[in-house]
N, C-alpha and C positions, 0 to 999 in steps of 0.2 A: 709472156706478155701481159702487160698492166691492163686493169679494168678501164673503161671509159671514165668512171668517176672513182676518185680515191676518198674513201671515207675515214675521217678521223674522229674517233671516240673521245670525248671530253667530258668533265664535270661541267655543271651549268653555272658555277660561281664565276664572278667577274674576273678573278685571277686566272682560273682555269681556261675561260675562253680567251684571254689574253694570250695565255701561253700557247694555246692551240694555233691561235691566229698568227703568233709569231712563228711557228713551224710551218705553217700553211705559206706564209709570206716568203720564207726562205726557200721553200720548195718551188714556189712559182717564179721566184727570181732567176733560179737555175733552170727550170723546166717551165717556160711561159705557156706552153700548150696544155699543161697538165690541168685537168679539171678536178679541184678538190673540194669536199664539202664536209663541214663540221657536223658531227652528230652528238649534241648535248644530251646528257644523262644526269639524272638526279640519283646519287648514291645514298647508301644507308648513313654514311657519314654526314651527308648534307641534311638527311631528315631527322636523325635523332641527335638532338643538341642539348639534352638536359643531362647526359651521363658522360663520364670520362671515356675517353677512347679505348683504353685498355680494356674497360668493362664491357665493351660492346662488339669486340673481335679484333682489336689492334689496328695496325695501319691498313689491313686488307679491306676494311669498311670503305675507304675511299677509292678503291681500283677494282673491286670485284666485279662490279656490273659492266664496267668498261671491257675488262678481260673476257667476260661472257660474250660480249658482242663480237669481239674478234674471234674467238673459239667457235662461234655460231656463223661466222662469215657475214655478220650484219654490219661490220666496220673491218677496216684494213689494218688499221694502227691505232694506238692510244698515245696521248701526249700527257706524261705526268710530271709532277715535282717529283723528283727522285727521292727526296726525304719522306715522301708519303708510301713509297714502294716497300713492301715486305722484303726481309732478307732472301726468301725464295719465291720464285715464280711458278704459275701453273705449268705443268707439263705442256710442251708444245710452244710454249711463248718465250721470248727472250728480250732482253733490254739490249736493242741493236744499235742504238745512236745515243750518245750523250752531248747535248749542246754545249757551247761555251758558257761557262759558270758566270753568273751574276754576283753581286756582293754576297758572300757566303755568310756574314755575320748576323747576329740578332741585335735588334735596336730596342731601346726603352722609348715609349711614347708617353708623354705627360703634358698637360696644359700648365702645370705649375712648377714642376721640377725639371732640372736639366740632366741629371745623371742618376744612377744607382746610389752614388755616394751622398747625393743631395737629398734623398728622401728621408723623411723624419722617422724616428722610432714608431713602429705600428702601422705604417702605410700599407695600404692594400694593393697588391700586385695582381693583375689579371693574367692568368695563363693556364691552360689545361695541359700543357706539356709537363711530364715527368722530368725530363731532361732539364728544361728551363727552371722549373720549380726547385729542384734539388740543388741545382748550382747556386741559384739566387739565395736560397736560405742558408746554404753553407757559407757564402760570402757575407750576407747580412742576416744573422739569426733572428735580429728584432723585427724584420718585415713579416708580413701575413701574405700568404698565396691563396687567392680564391680563383676557382675555376672560371674560365670564359670560354664559349664556343661560338661559332658562326663565322661568316666571311669577314675579311678585313674592315670592310664598311660597318658592319654590325658591331664588331669590337670598338672601333674607334667612336661610334655613337654611343655605346654603353659608358665609355670613358668620358665623353662629353657631358653625360647625365649624371656624372658623380658616382657612379657605382664603384670606381676605382680610383686610385691615386695615379696609377700608372699601369700600363700593359706592355708585354713582351711580344713583339712580332719580328718577322724575318725582314732584313733589310732588302733582300730581293723582291719581296712583295710590294713594298712601298714603290721601289723603282719601277717595277713593271706596270704598276697601276698609275704611274704618273704623279705620285703624292709626295715624292721626295722632298720637294720645294714647298709644299702645301702644308705639311704636317711636322709640328715640332718634334724632333727626335734625336737621339744620340746612340752612335754605335757602341755596343758592349765588347770590350776586347776579350779575345779567346782565352786569355788566362782567368778571366772572371766566369765567362760563359762559353764554353767549347760548342761550336756548331753541331747541328745534327749531321748524320751520314748523309752526303749528297746534298746538303742544303745549298740553295742557289742554282742548282743544276736542273735543267729540264732532260727528260729522258724519253725516248720513243720505243714503245714496245709493239711488237708485231709477231706473227707466226713464224716459227723457225724454218717451216717448209716453204715459205714465200720467197724464193731466192731472188727474183727479180726486184721485189720491194726493197729487200734488204740491201741490195747493190745501190738502189735509187737513194735509199736513206743514208747511206754511208758518207755521203758528201757533206753531210751536216754534222758529222762527228768531230768534235774538237779534242784532238788527241791529248793534250796537256790536261784538259779537264777530265777526260775519261780516265786516264791512268791514276789520277788521284782519287776519283769517285770510286774505282773499281777497288782500289786498296782499302778505303774505308769501308765498302760494302763486304769485302773479304773478312775484314775483322769483326764486322757485326754479324755476318752469317756464322762465324765460328763460335761466337757468344750466344747464338740463337737469339738475337736481339729483336724485340718487340716492344710495343707501347707499355707493357707492364714493367719495364725495366728501364731506368735512366741511363741510356748508353749514347755516347758521344764519339765522333771520330772525324778528324780533320786532316787533310793531306795538302801540302804546299811544295811546289816544286822549287829546288834550289839547284840551278844548272840541270845535270843530269841526274840529280838525286831527288828523293821524296823525304821531306820531314813529316812524318805521320805521327800524330798525337791521338790518345784514346783515353776514355774516361768510362768507368762504371760506378754507379752509386745507389744508395738506398733511396727510395721515394722521398723520405723525409728529411735528407740531406745530411744525415747524422754520420755517415760514412761515405767517403768518396775516394776512390782509387784513381790516380792518373799515371800515365807512363807514355813514353814516346820512342820513336826510332827513326834513325836515318839510314838510307841505303839507296842503291840504284834503282831508278824508275823501272828498269827492265825486270826487277824482281819484286814487282808490287804485290803479287799473290803471296809469296813467302813472307813479306814485311807484314802483311795484314794478319797472318796466322802468328808470326812472332810476336807482334804486339798484343794480339789477343790473350796468348799464352803468358806473356809478362803480366798483363792486367790480372789474370786468374791467380798467377802465383804470388802476386803482391798484395792479395786481398780480395780480389774479385770473386774468387770461388767461394769465400766466406759471404758474401753479398748474395751470391746465387742460392746459397744453402739457406740463408735467412728467408729469402723470397719464397723459395719452395716450401719452407716450414710453415710460413704464414698462409700459404695457399692450401 
């Protein structure tokens, strides 16, 4: 039996609140009598803005506090951007629902330039993502990557103050915040910048023992999105992906098949390994593992060895 009030843990950023509200509204549309309350939380990732993510704990810094609330029964579920979720979740918690994916691509935002190709030599790009940085530098070695942290509004403000010539952010973030038609931007094709694992998808995490809640949440699951995201996460998990290593994976459905692309690179973009696989959506787990093995055997293991030597 469900509680009288269903509590959703969420980060306090405008985007996170927007995403949690989206899930709340979906649930209330299906279950009008359900009383749902948001529980906003400030995470370490929101507090520490002067360091790169991989230097302060990796992706877990955006979700750890939310997960603790669930484990302590102070919240019933948490809503996440799946690209912020670590490959492995705490014992007792699970990613039980994956909502329909928004635009999965990255965009370039600039007041002066219309595309990556339009940027002049030496232009400064703002991003704190190793995945974005390594691919951009590989494509345009003449550009400069400078770190930028903070919520979307903060990053756009810093761009407006002339600290950067352009910034790279997720298209889904612009769309969900209602900025798509207010901010000049251009989508970066996946052949230039392969999206992050789970990018554009919202996930719901809860206690695996809470069977009633899991049944309730399953109605929000978008199976086409889920099968692609799960394949991406299997690949990432096999590679033990975290924010220390530029890893990307992107699945697209083609009828009953998945086209799954993967990438692993060095942070400086000097070496990038890409590979892909097509196969039945029913075998998404096997495909994720096969793709990971293909990446490792075609040069990815060399990159992992370099990273471990440098650490």
